C-alpha positions in Angstrom: -0.5 -7.1 -64.5 -0.4 -7.0 -60.9 1.5 -8.5 -58.2 3.7 -11.3 -58.7 3.0 -14.9 -59.6 3.7 -17.2 -56.1 2.9 -20.0 -58.4 6.6 -21.4 -60.1 7.2 -24.4 -62.3 8.2 -27.0 -61.1 5.6 -27.3 -57.5 2.7 -28.7 -56.6 -0.5 -27.2 -56.9 -4.7 -28.1 -56.4 -6.7 -27.1 -58.8 -9.7 -25.4 -56.2 -12.1 -24.1 -59.1 -13.7 -24.9 -62.2 -14.0 -28.2 -63.7 -10.9 -29.8 -62.8 -11.5 -28.3 -59.5 -9.8 -31.0 -56.9 -6.7 -32.8 -58.9 -3.7 -32.3 -58.5 -0.4 -31.7 -60.6 3.0 -30.1 -61.8 3.2 -27.0 -63.3 4.8 -27.4 -66.6 4.9 -23.6 -67.8 3.8 -20.6 -66.8 2.7 -18.1 -68.5 3.5 -14.6 -66.5 1.1 -12.6 -68.9 -1.4 -14.0 -68.9 -1.1 -14.7 -65.2 -1.4 -18.0 -66.2 -0.2 -22.0 -65.4 0.3 -25.2 -67.1 -0.6 -27.5 -65.1 -0.4 -32.0 -65.7 -2.5 -33.9 -67.3 -5.2 -30.9 -65.4 -7.7 -28.8 -67.4 -7.5 -31.2 -71.1 -9.1 -30.4 -74.4 -9.2 -32.1 -77.4 -7.9 -30.2 -80.5 -8.1 -31.4 -84.2 -5.0 -30.7 -85.8 -5.2 -30.8 -89.5 -1.9 -33.0 -91.4 -0.1 -31.2 -93.0 1.7 -32.1 -96.5 5.0 -34.0 -95.1 5.3 -33.5 -91.0 3.1 -34.0 -88.5 -0.7 -36.8 -88.9 -3.9 -35.3 -88.3 -6.2 -36.0 -86.0 -7.3 -35.3 -82.8 -4.8 -34.2 -79.4 -5.2 -34.1 -76.1 -3.5 -31.6 -74.5 -4.1 -29.0 -71.3 -5.3 -25.8 -71.5 -4.0 -22.3 -69.2 -5.8 -22.1 -66.4 -6.1 -19.1 -64.3 -3.3 -18.9 -61.3 -5.9 -17.7 -59.1 -7.3 -21.5 -59.2 -5.0 -23.4 -58.1 -3.5 -23.9 -54.4 0.4 -25.3 -53.5 -0.1 -28.3 -51.7 2.4 -28.9 -48.9 2.6 -31.9 -47.3 -1.3 -33.3 -47.1 -2.3 -30.1 -47.9 -3.0 -26.3 -49.6 -1.1 -23.5 -48.2 -1.2 -20.1 -49.4 2.0 -18.4 -50.8 3.7 -15.5 -47.9 7.6 -14.0 -49.0 10.0 -13.6 -46.3 13.4 -11.7 -46.4 16.2 -13.7 -44.9 19.5 -12.3 -43.6 22.5 -14.7 -45.9 26.4 -14.0 -46.0 26.9 -14.1 -49.5 31.1 -14.4 -51.0 32.4 -11.9 -52.9 35.2 -13.4 -55.8 38.1 -12.7 -53.1 37.2 -14.3 -51.0 35.5 -11.0 -48.5 32.2 -12.1 -47.0 28.5 -9.6 -46.7 25.9 -9.2 -45.7 22.9 -9.3 -47.8 18.8 -10.0 -48.1 17.6 -13.0 -49.6 13.7 -13.0 -50.5 12.6 -17.0 -49.7 8.5 -18.4 -50.6 7.6 -18.9 -46.9 4.0 -21.5 -46.0 1.5 -19.2 -45.1 0.0 -22.7 -43.0 3.3 -23.4 -41.2 6.4 -20.8 -41.8 8.4 -22.9 -43.3 10.3 -22.1 -46.8 9.1 -23.4 -50.0 
């Protein structure tokens, strides 16, 4: 697997390629191994399901299929942005009350430089 994914569950993303181009939605789940994300209302597929005895009813169900992470972009404000990372100096507190300095990785907008 290549670099880490910079889209997280709960992010609002815009589709920038494919048949749903231009659509926006919330990320429902992230499949890290396949580098894919499932976005609400995007890349919907119809699946024909068979009725299982005693259980579910059959029929055609519509569900979201995963979409490759390279085809979505993070929405920020009224536009989209690339995601960068920055290490911030933070003061952390130990259980015994003493403080120490540590680094924290934060996602930042490449467009505005603000924290996401």
